[in-house]
N, C-alpha and C positions, 0 to 999 in steps of 0.2 A: 603586291599592294601593302600598305603597313597600317599599323594600329595606334592609336594614341587616345582611347577612350578613358576619362576618369569617371567617377561617380561622387559628387558632392554631397557631403552630408552637412547637418547643419548645427548651430549652437557653438557648444566648445569642442566637439569632439572632431579629430581630424579625419580628413576625407579620405575616403576609400579609392584606391587607383582599379580600373578595370585591365581588360584587355588593351595595351597601348604601344605594340611593337613598332618601330618607328625605323623604316629602311627604304631607302629609293630600291626600284625592281631593278630585275637581273641586268647584265649588262647587253649593251645593243647588240642587235643579231639581224641578220638578213630578214626583211618581212616583219620585224617588230621593233622599230626605233623607240628608243628611250627619249623623253621629252625632259626639259627642265621645266619648273614652274614659270620662270621668266618668258618662256617662249611659248607659242600655241601653234605648233605647225600641224598640218594635216597629214597624217600616215598614209602612203599610196597602196593601193593594191587591195581597196574595199570591194568584195567580188561577193555580191548576192545571190541567194542567201547563204550563210555561212553554216556547214553542216558541223553536228556535234553528237557526242555520244557519251553515256556515262561507262567509264571504262573500269573504275576501281573505285572501292570505298573499303578501306581497311576496318575491319573488325574492332580493333582497339580504338578507332577514331571517337567513338562515343554518340555518333550520329547515324541513325538507320539509312538503308538504303530508300526507303519512303521518305524521309525526311529530307535526304538530298535531291529527291527528284523535283520533292516541292518547291525547295529552295531553288533549282534550276528552272523549273517554270516560274517563279516570280522573279527571277533575274531575268529572264528572257522578257518579259511580260513588261518590265520596265522600260525596256527599249522599244518593244513591239506596240505598246499602248497611243505611243507618239506619232506614228505613220502609218499609211497604209501598205507601204513596202514589206514585202516578207523578208525580215533580217536573218533568221535563224530557221534551221530545219532539223529536226532531229532524226537522225538516221543510224542505225544499229550498225555499229563497227565502222562507220565512217565519218571523216571530218575530225574537228578538234575532240582528242579524247580528255576527257574530263576525270583527276582522278583526286581522291583525297587520300594523303599519304599521312600514315601515323609514325611521327618520329619524336625526340625529345622536347620539339617546339610545341607539339599538341600535349605531351604528357606534361609538361611545364605548367602549360595553359589551365589546363583541367585542375592541377593541384592548387594554382593561383584561384581558380573558379570557385574552387570548394573552399579555401581558406577565405575568400571575399564572401561567400555566402556565410559561412560562421562567422565573421564580423557583422555582418549586416544584422543576422539574429542577435548577436551580442549587443549590437547597438539597441535595437528594438527594445531588448531586456532593460538595459540602462534607462531608457526614455521611460518605460512602464514603471521603474524604480523611482526614478523621478519624479513622477506624476503623483504617485502614491505618497512620496515624502512631501511635496509641495502640498498635497491634501490633508496630511497629517499635521503639517506645521500648521496650515490655515485653520485647522479645526482647534490646535492648541493656543493659537492667539486669540481665537474667539473665545475659547475658554477663560483665558486670563483675563480677559477685557471683563467678562462676566464676574470672574472673581474679584477683579479690583471694584466693580460697581457695589458687590455685595460688603466687600470690606468698607467702602465709602457709607454704606447704609447702615453697617452695623455701628460705624464711629459717631454717626449722627443718633442712633437708638442709644448708645452709651451716654452721648453728651445730654440728651433729653432725660434720660433716667437719673444721671448726676445731678442734673436741676431739680429735679423730684426731691432726691434725697436731701438735698441742700435745704430744700423749702421744708421738708420736713424736721429737719434738723434745727432750723432757725423757729420752728414753732409756728410757721404760717400754715393755717388752714386747719381744718380738723383733724386730729391725731386719733383718728379712729384704728381698730383691729384691722377693719377689713383694709383699710389704706395702707397700713403696714403690710400686710400679707399680699397686697397687690405689688408692692416695690419689690418686696421679696421674690416673688414669682418671676418679677421682671427681670431682676438680676441673676437669677437662675437660668432665665432663657437667653440672655444676652451672654453668660457663661459658655452654654451648650453652641450657642451659634458661633461661637469664638473658636472653641475646641473643632468643631465640625471646619470651619473656615482654614483652620491651622492644618488639618488633616487634606483638606483638599489643596492648601498650598505644597504640602508634601508630595502629593501625588502628581500635581502641576510639575514640580521639580523633576520626579522621577521620569515623566513623560519628554520633558526637555533633555535631558540627560541621553535617554534613549534616542531621542531624536538626532542628538549632537551624535553620538556612534554611528547611526544609519547614515548620516551626512558623510563622515568618514568613511565609511565602506565604502560608500557611492565615489567619493572622490577617486579613492584608490581602484575602483573599478574602472571609472573613466581613464585615470592615468594607466591602467594595463590594458584599456583599449588602445589608446593614443600610440602606447607604444606597440603594440602589434599592428596597426594600421600604418605606422611609420615602418615597420619592418616589412608590410605587405608591399607598401608602395617603392620602396627601395629595391625589394626583388624583381619588381615590376620593371623599374628602370634599367635594372642591370639585365634583364632578359630582352633589353632592345636590340635591335642590331641585324635582324634577319626577317626573310620573306614571310607573310603569312598566307600569300598567295602569288603565283607566276605562271604570265601566259609565256610560252617558248615556241619556237618554230626551228626545227632543223631538217634541211632540207624539205622534201613534202610534208613530212611528220609535224605535226602541230598538236599542243596539249597545253590545258590549264591545270596544275597542280595546285592544290590547296593543302598548307601545312598546319593552319591553325584556323579553328573554328569552333568555338565552344558552345554555340547555340545556331538555330536556325536563322534568326535575324541576321546575326554577324556572316553567315554562310552566304546569304542570300546576297549581302552587300558586297563580300567579297568576289562571289561569281559575277554578279553583274559588272564590277569593275573589269575584270578579266575577260568577260565576253565584249567590253567595249574595245579592249585590246585586239581581239579576234577580229573586230570590224575594222581595225586599221587606226583608231583613235588613241592618242597620246594621252598625257596628264594636261588637265586644266588647272587655270589658277583659283577657282573659288575653292574655299575649304569646304563648302557646304555642298558641294558636286559628288556625283557618285564618281566620276574620274578624276577626283583629286589625287596625288600622290600618295595620302596616306588617308588612315579610317580614323576618324574621332569623334568628340563630341558633336561637332558641327554635321556631321553628315550620317550620324549614328541614327536608326529608325527611319532614315529616309525611305519611303515606298515609291517615289516618282523621281524622274531625271529634274536635273535643274537647268535651268535656262542655258548655262556653260556647257553642260552634257547636249542638249538639242543642237546648240550652234555647233558643236565637234561632229556631231553624227551627220548634220546637214553637210559640212564640208568636207567630210571623210568619204561619206557615200553618196552624196549627190540626189539626197531624198527631202521631200518636204515634211516639216513635222509641225504640231501644234502643243500648247502649253501642257494639255492632257488628254491629248489625242489626236488624230487626222484632221489636218485643216483645207487638203487639197489633194491635187494629183502627186504623185510620186512615181518617180522611176524605178521599175521593178526591177526584175532580174539583171 
């Protein structure tokens, strides 16, 4: 089976690629015909139930035997919940040998997965920094608006005071000592307010400069993230061209080998796909189906068969299926 899963991100940041190995499955062998997406033949030889057993899980693979058995159970259940027929039977040492083989494919996938996790954490930190910067910028803009309002109030106060002084100088009204003292106090208060507004203006300028520095640092962090994400995606593209899972038959021996799966979800889908081949089912044309030739965003996270998978099962094994469970009698063994 193949993979082509990308994780989209938003805003100005580059999307991070996930596991996306793109291949057709192994060469055609007796009992395991390989189909093209343009065709939908029914593979001959569906004999129910198909026996299988867990044969090998390399310790370096990164998944425990318990996780693998759970994924096998879920993969089997995706097929069996659609029909009354017994499709599979787990028998120790008999039937299809299921193996998880660790080699450079899984090692590289684990490295990419770790890098992808690091990029996701970096992205989250960039978003937090951006939110803090936006909040600080909004607060600064609000303070600048209040400062401008205070400056306007001061200008109006100064204009009123100048009119009072002009009236005093013109000899208008009574020229009392109390009036003179009041005009002087007002002049002093206006001067204090002016000095305070100037200090505030300096502090606002310092805050603005600090935000400009923080914005430049954030821009640099985003550029670094984008460069790293581009490199990660390029490495993912370069990694394409090999099997992530393979059903094989050689004489009486049958096996399912999984070469890459970084988590239980991916393993479940790979196993479900290969178990489909063990039933004699070839590839189908629906990109969202379990039996599509590659594993990508369209079928990632799928927990039940698609309609194309059910039709393929009915044709290959002559059983009756329903959308989410049995709908009628089925031909058993």
